[in-house]
N, C-alpha and C positions, 0 to 999 in steps of 0.2 A: 585816539580810536584804540580800543582793547579788543582784541577777537578772542570770544570764547566759545566753548560747546557745551550745551546742556542735554544730558541723556535722563530720560524718564524712565528708570527700572520698573516702574508700576505698568506702563504700557508696552515694554518691550515683550516680545513673545519667542525671543530666541530663533528668529526665523534665519537669522546670519546673511540677510540680504548685504547688510554694511560690510561684512568681511568680505563677501564676494565681491563688492565693488571697488573695494581698495585693493584687492589683489589683481583685479582687471585693469583698474587705472593706474597703480603704481607698480604692477608685476612684481610683487614680494614674493619671496620663494618659501617653501615649506619649513626650512630649517631658522628663518628670519621673519616671522610675521610682524606686520606693521598694527593689524588690529585683531584683537582675540576676543571669543567669547567665553566668559567664566559663567559657569552655571553651579548652583548650589540648591540644596534641600532643606525645607523648614517644614515645622509643625509635629503633629503625632499622629500616627495612624489611626483611623482611615483618613484624618482630616489633614493631609499633607500639600504641600505647595513646591514650586520649583521658582527659583528666581534667576534671570540672566542680566549680566552686567558686562557689556563691552569696553575691554581696555584698550587704549591707544595713547601715545604720550600726551602727558598733560601740560606741556609746553609751560612749564613752571616759570614765575617770575623770577624766583632766586634758583634756577635750574642746578641741582647737585651735580648732575653730567657734564655740565658746563665748568663747575667750579673745580671739579676732579681734573678735567681735561686742561686747563688752565694751569692748575697747580703742577701737573705732571710737565707743563713746559711744551704740550702739542698745540694747544690752541685750536682744535680741529672743530669745536664746537661753537656757535654763534646764536645770538639772540637779536633777530633784526628789529626794525622800525615797528613793525605790526606785532610783536612779540611772539614771532615764531622761531622755535628751536630748532636749528639745522646743522647737520653734520657733512663736513668737507670731507669726501672719501680719500682725496687726496693728501691730506694732511693726517688722517686717522692712521695709527699704527696697528690698530686691533689690540690693544693692551687690555681691553675689558673693563677699565676702571670705571667708566660711566655706567656699565651694566651693573657694576658691583655695587654702586653708592644710590642707584636710582630706587627710590621707595616703593616704586610701582613695577619693578621689573619690566622696564620697557626697551631699553636698547638691546639690540641681539647681534651677535657677532655672525657674520654668514661664516659659511662652510670654505675650507681650505680650498674648495671648487665650486664656483657658482652653479648651484641648483638648477634646474628647469622648473616650470610652475607644474609641468604634467612629467614627472621623470619617467624614463624609458620611451616616451613619446616624441615625436617632432616638435619643434619649439612652435610656440604660439605665435601668430603674426605680430604681436607686440614685442616677443623676444626676439624676432627676428629682424626688427629695426636696427640697423648699425648704430652702436653706442655714440658715435660722434653726432647723429641726428636726434638723438633723445636729450630731452632737458638734464641739466646737470644733476639734479637730484634722483635722476633715473638710470645714472652712468654708474651701476653698484661695481664693486670690486671685492673679489675673494678675500676673505680673513678680515673685513672692515664691519665697523658697527653700522648698524641701519635702525631707523625708526620711522614712525609716522610725521609727516612734514606738513600737516594741515593742507594737504595737497597745494603745496606752496607755488607749483606752476601754475596753479589756477589764480592763486591770490595775487602773483606777481603780473599776471594779466590785467588784473582789475587796476592796479596801480599804474601800470602803463597806460591804459585805457582812460584813466583819471575816473575810475567809477568805483572806487572804494567803498561808496556809499550802497553798491548794490552787491557788497559780499554778503551771502547767506540769502539772498532773494533771487539772484538770477543764476542759472544752472552753471553756467560758464565760469562764474567766479565762486563757488562754492564747492567744499568740499565731498567728494563722489559718495563716501559714507552717509552724509548727512542728507542726501538726495533721494536715496532709494529706499527708505525706511517706509514699509508699507502701512504702519499703524502711528506714524507722526510721533515717533519716541525720539527723535533726534533733532537739535536746533542750532545753528551756527550763525554768528554775527557779533555786531559790536556792543559790548556791554555798557559803553560810556552813553550809548543812545538810549534814553529812557522808553522811548517808543518800540525799541525793537524786541523781537519774539524772546530773544534771550534774557533781557532785561526783565520783561515781564513775568517770564518763567521763574527766574531765581527769585523774585520777589513774591509773587503768587501762589508758587508751588514750593517755596522754601529749599530750593536745591542747595545741596551741601558740597563742598571741595573733600575728598577723600584724604585721610591721613594728614590733617592738617598740623597736627603736633610736630612735623618734622619742619615747618617752617618753608618749605618749597614754594608756596603759593601757586598751586596747581590753577590752570585756566580751564580745566575741563570741570562741570558740575553736574551732581548727580541728584535726581529727585529719588528718594530713598523711601523706603517702607516706614523705617523708624526714626526718620528725622536725620539730623546731624550725625556724622561719624568722623 
């Protein structure tokens, strides 16, 4: 099994529902977002257009962040059996090497003090949950690196339930951001299954990996206007 995400930029309308879903599901804070929307404009007036691209962790096969962390001797970043790249907050020193080497600018170092989702307001119900009762990927620490986990807390449940074949199909086993897109611009699943939605889209829509020249082997594919990049 090889889990990948496909994002169709031709369909994305920039609503940011995926960003909001990630914020609610994973309680990311303003200074360390796990999913961001990148906007760009093209064309010549009056024939102009706007393109929207969401950027989250690529969960690279040869993850530069993991290589840098291992080289430094911290070994705080791992890649598990499903290909998900995760950060152990207890081992992370906040050195920032992972952020420096990532071609996609993904890892973010949280502030010296953990910010709230809505600064100046009362904690949200999720923020009020004691750290000990949260999934370990949600027990964030100040001054440590953070990033998208492919909603590992949901994928882990699929493994425990013996239902990895339902990843990307059932809501409880699918990343939050991929569930909420109102224009069906996101898909998640097993690319090794030729019948899966992601495998079909990569083939028929010619979805491409960004910045392939770096050799990282990102597991997020994009359907782009101009083909491969």
